[in-house]
N, C-alpha and C positions, 0 to 999 in steps of 0.2 A: 390472559394475553398468550397467543399462540407463539411457538418457538420462532417462526420466521419475524414475528413482530418484535420479539426479544432481541433477536440478533440485529435486526434494522435499528432499534434504538440504541444497541450497544456501539455498531459502526458509526453512528452519527456522534455520539458522546465521544468515542475514541478518537475520531477525526479531529474534533475540537481540541482535545487534550494533546494530541500529536503536534498540532499547530504551536503550542506553547513550548514544545520541548527544545527545539533547536537554538533559539535564542538564550535558553537557560543554559544549554551545554556550553556554548560558545562563551558566556558569561563566566561559566565555571573555570575556563581556561585563564581568564584574565584576573579575576578577583578571588575566585574560589571561597566565597562567602558561605557561611553556614545556612543562611536563608535560602540560597540558591540550591544547595544540596538536598535541603529538606523539602522543597518545592519539586524537585526531580524525583525524589523518593514518593512523595505523595501521589504524583502522577502515576508512577509505575505501580504503585500499591493499588491505586484505583483501577487501573487497567486490568491488573490480575484478578482483582476480585470481581468486576463486572464480567470478564470474559469466562470466570468460573460460572457465574449465575447463568449466562446464556448459553453455556455448555460448549464454549469454543476452546478445546483443549490445547491446541497448538499454540494459540496466542497466550493462554494462562501458563502453560509450562515454559514457555521462552521468556515470558515477562518475570518469571520467577527468578531467573538467572540475573536480569538486569535489577530486581529489587535487591538481591543478595548482594550484588557489587555496590549498589548505592548505600546499602546499609553499612557495609564496610567502610566506604568513603565517609559516611556520617559519623562513624565511630574513630575515624582517623586511623584505621587499619591499613588502609591503602593511600599511598601518597598521589595527589593528583599531578599528572603529567601530560604532556602532549599526546604520548602513546595511549594513555588512558582516555583522554579525551577523543581521540581518533576511534578507539574501540567503540566507546559509547555512542558516537555519531553512527558507526557502521551498524551497530545493533538496533538503534531506535530506527534507522532507514529500513531495515529488515522487518522490524516490527509494522512500520507504514505498509510495506509490501503485503504482509499477511492481511492486514485490515483491508487494503485496495481490493485483494482477491475476493475477501467476503462480499464486497459489493457485487461481484460477478457471480456470486453463488457458489464459490469454491473456496473451501478450507484446506489450505496448503500446509504440509508439514514444515515445521520450523528448520531453519539451517543449522545443522548440527555442528558445523566447523565453528560457526560464530559462537554458538552454545558453549563449546568446549574452550574457545578463547576466554570467555567470560568466567566459566568456572576455573580456567586456569590462573586467572587473576586472583581468586581467592585461595585456591589450593597452594600456590606459591608462598602464601604468607601464612598458612595454617600452623606450621611447626612453631614459629616465633611469636606470633601476633595474635591469630584468632584464638579465643577461648574454646573449651572443648564443646561447649554447647552449641556455639555458632558452627563449629566445623561438623557436628552431627547433623544440624539442621540442613546443611548443604546436601547430605545424602538423599533428601526428599527430592532434589533435582534429578529428572529420569535419564541419567547416563548409563549406557550399558557397560557392565563390568565383564570385559572380554577375558580377563585372566580367570574368572570363574568358570567360564565356558570349558576350559581345560580341565576342570575337575569332574566333568561328566563322565559317565560310563560309555563305552562303545555302544552298548545297546540303547542308551539314551540318545546319543548322537545320530544312531540309525534312524530311531523313531521320529526325532525333530527334522531330519533331513527329508524323511518321507513325507511328513506333514506339509513341509515346505513345497515339496515337489507337486503336492496336491493343491497348492494355491491356498493354504491356511496361513493365518497369522501366527507368529511365534512371538512371545513375550518373556522377559525375564522379571521375576516379581521379587523384589526385596520386601520383607516383613520384618521391620527392626522395632519392636513394640516396647512401650514402658513396662518397668518391672510391675507396676501396680495395674497391669492391663486387666487382670480379672476382677479388680474391685468394682469396676464400673459394667458389670453384667456381660462383659465380652465373652464370647465362646469359641476357641479355636476350631472345634468340630463344624460350626455353623459356616465359618468362613471357608474351610476346605470344601464343604459340601456345595457352597454356592460355586466355588472355582471349577469343581469337577461338573457342575451342571453347565457350565460355559464352556467347556472344551475337554481336552485330554490332558491331565497332569503327567508331564513325561518325566522330568528329571528334577531333583532336589539336592540342595546343599545347605548345611546346618552350620551355625556358628555360635560360640558362647559369647555373652557379654562379660565384661569384667566383674568377676564374682566378688562380693564384699567378705569380709572375714566372718569367722563363724559366729561371732556376737552379733552381728547384724543380718546374718542370713536368715531368709524367711521362705519355707518351703511352699508359701502360698504366692510368691513372687514369681514373674517369668524372667528367666536369664538367658533364654535361647532365641536366636534370631533364625529366620528362614529365608532361603532363596529358591523359588520356585520356577518350573519352566512349563509353560502352557502353550499348547497348540489349539487353535480355535478359529472359527469363522468370524467371530465378533471383533469389533474395533477396539482400539486402546481406551477410548472413553467408556465403553460398555464394561470392560473389565475394571476400570477405576472406579465405577459405580458400585461394584460389589462392597468396596470399602468405604461406601458413603458415610457410614455411622461410627467408622473406626478411625479413619485418616485424621492426623492432627499434628501439631509440633512436637508431641510427645510419642505418639504412635506413628512412625514413619513408614510410608507406603510409597515404593518406586516401581512403576510399571514401564520398563524399557522395550521397545520393539527390537527384535532381532531380524535384521534384513537379510536378504540373499547375499548382498555384499559382505556383510559381516561374516556369514558361513564360508564364503568363498576364500577368505583370508586363510582358512585352515585347511582347505583342501585342494587349493591351486596355487601355482606359483612356487616359490622356494620354501617348500615343506619338506619334512623329513619324518620318517616313521621307522625308528629302530625295530619295532614288532614286525614290520613287513620285511625287512631285511633278514631278521633272524629266522622268520618261518617261510622265507621266499621258496625254497625247494618244496616243502610240503604242500603249499598252496598251488604251485605249478603242477605237481603230480596229480592233485585232485582235479584241477581244471582240465588236465589231459584225459583223464578218465571220463569226465563229462563230455568232452569233445569226441571221444571214440565210441560213446555208448549211446543207444537209442531207447533204452528201456527206461520208462518214467519212474519205476520204482527205484531202480538203482541210481539214476540221476538224483532223484529226490534225497536218497541216503547220502550221496556224495555232498549234496548242497548243505545237508544237516551237519556232516562233519565240519565243514568249512564254519558254520554258524557257530559250533562249540568252540572252534579254534580262535575265531576273532573275538569271542566273549572271555578269553583267557586273560591273564595278567600281563601278557607281553605288550599289550597295545595301550597301556595306561598314560604313556608319554603325551602323545598328541592322538586322542581317541577319534578324531573327526575324520581322518583320511580312511581309517580303518572302518569307522562307523558309516562312511559313504559306500564302501565296498560291501559291508554287511548288509546295508539297505538294498543295495543291488541284488545280493544273493537271496535275501528273504524274499524279495519281490519275485525273483525268478522262481523260487520253491513254491511260492503260493500259486504261481500262474502254472507251474508243472502239475500241480494236484488239481487245479480247477478248470484248465483248459489246456490240455496236452497239444492240441493242434497249433495254438498260438504260440505256446512256448517253443514249439519245435521252429516257428517261423522267426523268432528272434534269438534263438539259441546262439547262433554264430556271431550276432552282434553282441550279445552278452560276454561271449568268450575274448572276442577282440578287446573290448573296453577294459576287461579285468587283466589280460596279458599286457595292454599298452600302459595302464597306470603302473603295474608291478614293475615293468621294465624302465618307465619314467623315473620312478623313486629309486630303484636300486643302481641305475646307470648315471643320472645325471642330478639327482637330487632337485628335480623341478618337474612339477606335474602341469602338463598343458591341458589335459582333458578335464573338462568341467563336469564333475559328478553330479552337481545339482541339476545341470541342463539335462544330462543323460536321464536321470531318474524322472524329470517332468515329461520326457519325451516318451519314455517308457509307460507312464501312467496315461498319456494321451492316447498311445497306441492300444493299451488294453482295456481302455475305457475306464480308468481310475477305479474307484470303488462307489460306483453309482449305485448298486444294490444296498450297500451299507448307508449311502447317503440318504436313500428312501427311509430306511429304518430311523435314522437319525431325526430326520424331519418329522416323522410321527412322534417320536419320543419327545421332540421339543414342542409340538402342539399339545400333547399332554401336560408337559410340564408349564406350558404357558397358562393352560386352564387351570391349574392348581396354584399359579404364582400368587395370586391375590392372598389366598388362604396362608400359604406358607410365609408371604411376606408379614401379613399382619401378626402372624403368631410369633415370628421372630421379633417384631417390634414390641409386642406385648410382653413377651419374656424380657426383653432388654429394658423396658421401662420398670417392671416390677422389681428386677434385681437392683437398678439404680436407685429407686425409691427406698427398697429395704436397706441399702447400703448407707444411704443418707442418714436414715433414721437410727442406724446403729452407732454412727459416729457422731451424732449431733453434739455439739458444744465443742467438738475437737476440729471442726472442719477449718481449714485455712483458705486463703484466697485462691490459690491454683486449683484446689479441688472445686471450688464454686465454678470457677472459669470452665473447667472441663466439664462438669456436669451441665452448665448452661449450653456449651457447644454440642453435647449430645443431645439436648432437647431441641435445639435449634435444628439440628440435622433431621431429626423425627419429624418436626413441624414442616420443614422444607419438603421431606418426602411425601407427606400427607397433604401438601398443597396449601399450608397455612403461612399466609405472609405476616408474620407477627413475631419477628426475631428481636426486637429491641427491647432491652431491659431498663426499666426506670430507676435511677438512682444505683446505689451499691447493691450487689446481690446479697439476699438474705434466705435463710433455711426455708422461710414461710414462702417466699416467692418460687423458690425452685419446686417445693412438694406441691403447691398449688398447681403450677403448670404441668407437673407429672401427673397428678390425679386427673386433671382435665383431659391429657392425651390417653390415660388409661381408660376412661369412660368411653372414649370414642373407639377404641380398637378392642375392648373387653366385651364384647357383645356375644352372647351365646352362639354356637357354631351353626345351629338350624336357623338363628335369626340374623346372622352376621351379613351385613350388606355387601355389595361390590364395592371395589375401592372407589369407582366413579361416584356412587352414591355417598360414600364417606366424604369424599372431597367436596361434594355438592352441599352436604350438611355443614362442613367446617367453613366453606365459603359463604354460606348463608349467616352462620354465627358471626363471622368477622366482617360482614357487610358495612355495618355502622362505622367500624374502625377505617375501612378503605375509604368510605365517603368522607369521613373527617380528614384523611390524609390527602384526598383529592383537593377537599377545600383550602387546605393549607397550602397546597402546591400552587393553585390558582392565585391566591393571594401573594404568594412569594414571586411569582414572575408575571409581570404584566405585558411581557413582550409577545407578540403574536407572529408565529412562524407559518408563512405560506410557501408553496412549492414554486419552483422557478417557472414551471409550465404556466400556472395561474397568473404570475406575475407578468410574463410575456403576453399572455392573452389580454389581460386589462390595458396594457400599454398598446397593444395593437387596436384595441377598441377606441382607446383614447385618440390614437392617430386618425381612425375612421371618422370620429366626432369632429377632428379638425378640418377634414375633408368636407364633411356635411355642413359645417359652420361656414366654409369658404363659398358654398353656393348661394348663401343669402345675399350678398351684395349684387349677384347677377340677377336675383329675384327683384330686388329693390329697383335696378335699373329698368327692367322690364315694365314695372308697375308705373315708373315714371313716364316711360315712352307711351304708355296707355292712358296717361292723364290722371292715374290714380294716385294723385300726390299725397292725400292724407293717409291711406293705407301705407303707401311707401314709407312715410315718416315714421309711422308706428313700427313697422317691420325693421326699419334702420335702427331704432332704439332697441328694439328685441335683440337685434343681430349683435349690438354692441354688448348687451348684457350676457348673451349666449357665448360671444367670444371671449369675455372675461372668465366665465365658467368653465368653458373649454380649456383654457390655458391654465386656470388653478388646477382643474382636475388632472390634466396632463403632467403639471409640475408636482403635484402630490405623488402621482404614480411614479414619476421619475425617480423619487426619493427612493423606491423599493429597488430600482436598478443601479443606483449609485452606491459604489463600494469606495471605502478608503484605499489609496495606493499602498498602504502597509500591506495589503494582501500580496503585492507583488515584491515590495521592498524587503519584506522579511526573508525572502529566498536568498538574499544576495550575501548576507554575513558568512554564511557557510561557503557559498562558492568563492567568495573573495579569499577567505581564510585558506582553503584548499588550494586556489589557483597560485596565491602568493608564496605558499610553502613549495609548490612545484616549481615555481620561478626563483626560488631562494630570494625573496624580497619581503621587506618588512612594511606592511601596509595597514593604515587606520582608516577604517570605513566609518564615514559620519552619514547618518540618515536624517534627513529634515522634512518637514511637512508631510509626515505619515498620514495625518488625519485628513488631507486633501482627497476630494471625492471625484471618480470618473465613472461613466457608465460601464457596467459589468463587461459588455462585449469589447469595448475599447480596451479596458484594463486586461482582459485575457490575451488580446493580441499584441499587447505592448511588452509583454515579458521578453520575448525573443528579440526584439530591438535593443532593448535595454541590456540584454545579456552580451550582444555583440559590442555595444559600446563600453560596458564594463570591462569586457575581456580586452579590448584594445587599450584601454587606459592602462590596464595591468601590465600587459605585454609591451605595447609601444611607448606609452606615455611616461609611466613612472620608471625612474632609472634604478639600477642596481645599487646596493647599500654603498659599495666603495665609490662609485660615481657620484652619488649624493653627498656623501661626506667630503669628497674632493672639491666640489663647487660650493661648499659652506652650506648644505641644506641638511636638515635633520635625517637620520638613518632611515626613520619611518616615513614613508611616503603618505600623503594625504589623498583620499579618494571620497569624493562627496556626492550624494545622490539626494537632490532636493526637489520637492513638489510645492507649487503655490497656484492659487487662483489669480486670474487676471481678466475682469469682465466676465464674459461667458466662454473663456478659454481656460485651460489648464497648461501651466508650464513646468516641464520636468528637465531637469538639468543634471548631466554627468560632468563633474568637475574633477580635475586632478592638478597637482602641484608639480608635474613632471617637466619633462624636458620641452614640452610644446611641439608645434608643428613646424618643421624646416621647410619653408617655403621654396627654397632653391632645390631642395631634394626633391620635393613633390613636383616641381616643374620638369626638373631632368627626367624624372621616372615617366612623367606624363609624355614628354616628347619621345623618349626611347620606345615607349609601347605604342607610339603613333596615335596617341588620343588626341594631340594638338600639335601645331607646327612651332618651331621656334619664334616666327613672326608673330603668330597669335599669343605665345606665351609672354612675349615682350609688352603687349597692351593690356595684360590681365591686371585687374586690381587686387588687393590681398583677399578680399572676400570671395572674389571669383577663382582664386588659386585654391581656396579651401573647397569650393565645390568640386574640384577635381577628383577628390578622395572619395566621392560617391558614384564615380564611373565604374562601370562592370569590369571586373579583373583588375583593379587597382590595387597595389599595396606596395609600400616602401620598405617592406621587410625582404631582407635578402636571403633569409633561412626559412624554410617551411618547418613548422613545428607542429606538435598536437593541439597548440592553442591558437596560433593564427599564422598569417604569411601566404595564405592560398589566393589572396585576392577576392574572397567571398565575404561578404558581410556589410559593408558601409553602403553598397547600393541597394542590398536587400532592406536595410533599415530605412532608407529614403523611400522606397517603394512602398514598404508597409505603413509608414507613418502617412504618407500622401493617400494611401487607400482608406486610412482612418479619417481623412479630411484634414490632416495636420501637415505642418511644415518643420524642416530642420534647419537650424542655424548653428554655424560654427565660429567660435571666438577663441583665438589662441595668441600667446605671447611666447617667443622662443626664450627657452630657459626658465620660464615661469609657470607655465601649464597650459591646459587646454579646457574649454568648456563647450559641450555640445548641448544644444537647447532644442527640445521638442516642444512645438506649440499645437495643442491638441483641442478639439471640441470637447465640451463636458458630456454631449450626448450626441448619438446619431440617430435617435428615434424618428424625428422629423427634421428635415433639412430646408433650410432657406435657399432658394434659387433666384437667380436673376433671369428674367424672362427677355426674349428678343425675338425678332423676326429676320429671316432670311428667305428671299426668293418667295415672299408671300406665306411662308410657313412659320408657325411658332415653335421656338425651342427654348431650352432653359441650361442653365450650367450651375452647379454649386456655388453658392455665394462666397463660401470660405476660400474658393480658388481664385477669386476676383481680387486684384490689388486696387484698380481704378478703372473708370471709363472715361473716355476723352473724344472730343470731335477733332477731326484733322482734315484740312483741305487736301484733296486728291493730289494737288501739285507737289505737295510735301513729301508724298511717298517716294522713295528713292530705290534704287536696285543696288544690291551688294552680292556679288557672285551669282549673277542672275535670279536673284530672290528678292522680293520686296521687303523693305525695312522702313522704320520710320524712327526718327531722333526726337525723343522726348526728355527735356532737361538734361541735354548732354549724353543720355543713354541711348545706345542703338538698339532697337527692339524689332526682332524678325515679326513678319506678319503672316497670318494663315487666311487665305480668302476662303471663307465658309461656304460661298455659293459654289465655287469650283470643286471644293472637297465633297460637299454633298450632291453634287450634280444638279444644282438649282439655277434658275435664270438670275442673272445680275441686275441689280438696280442702277441706272445711270444717274450719278449725282455728283455735284461738285465737292460736297463734304462728305465724308464717311464717318461713321461712328466705330470706334475700336474698344474692345474689352481687353485690358492689359492683365494678364494672370500671373500669379505667383511663379509660375514655371518657367518665366523668362521669355515668353512670347505673347503675342496680341492676337485676338480675332477681329476680322472686318464683319460687322453686322449691317442690316438696314435700318432698324429702329430698336430701341430700348423699350420694354413694356412693363418696368417696375419689377419688384421682388414678391415672392409669395411662398409661405411655409407649406411643404408638401411631404408626403411619404414616398420615397423612391423605391419602386419595386423593380428587381432585376429582370431583364429579358430572358425568356426561357424558349425552349424549343429550337426551331431553326434560326431563330434571331440571336440567340445566346452567343453565337461566334462573333458577333459585330463589336469589334473593339471600339468604335467611335462613340459608342453610346454606354453611359453608366447605367441607365435603366429608363424607367418611365413612370408617370404619375397622373392620376384623374384629377383634372381640375373641377372647381366649384359647378362649372356649367355642363359638366360631363364629358368635355373633350379630353383627348390624351395629349400630355405634354411630354415629348422626348427630351431626356436629360443627356447632354453630351459629357464625354468624359476627356478631360484635358489631356491625360496620358496618351489617349488614343488619337488626339488632333495633332501631335507634335510632328508626325510625318505627313500632314495634310498638304494640299496644294497652296503654293505661295502666291 
């Protein structure tokens, strides 16, 4: 499997795991069960391991923080609280962002601020709670130890600053190995050689482990730890690969990047340098010599005196500012020797920067000049070290050519020493040693491309030595006959082919589910729709045959047409299952939102989810989240009362918010229900009158359900104060527009003092649409059937005028009429009785004749026709003619 495939698999699995996280974390806050904590820990552990295998270091490293915190929670070393839950939610949100970035082909660095919060959660309890072993393992988390940066020499700081200015990466590498490091065939010189081959080892810092008493002291044990500083062009993951066979829980390796921002903390802002103060006059005199002299030899000698001065003991307090000046001086000295003409051109700038920094330190203890930026500009001006870069490239090519031989030699030596060590202590081996040996073997197998890291049963001496012998046979080929690493991997792959096939067979048995791409599902569904259209043409053919007198053939075709109709519908229904998803996919987003919003509003809310298994078409489900978000937000802000208000009126302090879904025929009902204060009809009417939405006379005639319709008017809000949550008069009108666009309706039920229910009535699918066909002015049109409430015949004399617009009274309801002939610019048919189509939108259409209903695929109008708001789209009928589908929302302002 190539790396891109491996990452794609990881991203897919990681997204599935992340979906499980949020409910678990929210559940942790409520009941903090051991089962929930264990489930969270397993997910974090799986993510970390999978990210490591896929080579996604940012995710692996960040998840290590989470895993450490969850381990502490599992061991009851950290107490669960609201703050801990907030931090876990924030951390897993960030983890989701890292994984989302991978889908775009970008591996982002993790957020160090969040990582430090997680690490702080552990370190805050280290002294009193965490055992020494747990504290130690935390060191494996890649945090930069800035305090140790101050222990470097001025010369080391200068080299690191120069490397950073040349756009190299800087790393602080902690090596805190187990005392029995040498027992497993590890060689420190090999590690250091590999690091030197990767870049320039600049600085070092040593520290002693806690030494045992003399009776337990062994000269063969390792009691020394190392902190190394590396400048390189390689990435952090490349450097970590150097320690592939070494890093473990016992052998701690931490590779932390040193960023430009980290360095600027020591060379900019409120920084002090007693050494610069003490030697201020000496430095000024030498700089003045350089300013007044134009002889390259004397200038080089003066710069050398400054170099010796800065390398003295006076600058050990904060070596970085002095190191920055030393880097500038050494760069100038190199330029004087290599290109005197260029040196002359920047001499004045060099002096101005040096004088400026000296004065800033001595006069105000605040350095404004950014030495790192200055050095970067200097190297860009003089061309960096391009010649040296060419030599380095040549050397790296040579090293790469020899890499296979060196790597295999190292592996061979490691395996031999490990095998010899096991044989010498046979019979005395304890379980930890078995585990360490097994891990070393796994690392070697992974390096060689062998996917066989599972151990059967408990580890035995025979198992370990057999695997070691097998690996030695692969790498211990005489040098003249030694194959390339690719050939070795090919041989190993062939040897393990049977095992892979066996695992593949097991995997197929384990999962009978078939995953198909969204693109393929959409294509199949589109084909099913085209099949429906083709099927619709058969009745037209039957009629033609009947008109031609071919009754026998027409009857046979009619029978076949019915059979094809049934097959087409079964085919479409089966394919629709691919597109139907449970509403749980959007419901599960709300527990977190409700928790955070309730906390912001200082309210207590219990969210109840019902009917999560109810299914809707994927496209509808995706469009439904925003409308539901508005409704839930309004319930939280407008509907549910504050704690004191609820208690005062005899309600429980905790408000109830219910999100429910259920099927009803070919519709899906989704309800947002709360037990809050309900809708105050008088307040709604007053606000509507004040905003000019209706007159006082119209308000007096409105029924309760018509009052509730006012909240869907654009710009309407009963909230007097605008907040981050609501009150801007934007939302409810958008909810209705969105639901109507999905072919649905919105209903409101409310009882003051008891609560409100907003009901969304939606079609299960929008793949095909049933339309009602009718004629106007001799032309055939259609309108989506879900928008139609009923059709009736009305005598022309019963059509009345209200405010100069035609209306009709049906069952004591006044219904405005739209004359489609006038609206569409067609001829009107004179008749004593008209047919009207009453829509759910509160008005009716006058048409000539009704032509029945038909299932069609509506295609949107494109090009120059796309701006026509009267039409929802068009469809091809079975006889090949075009049916224009009218849009009710576009007809609202039509001719009356």
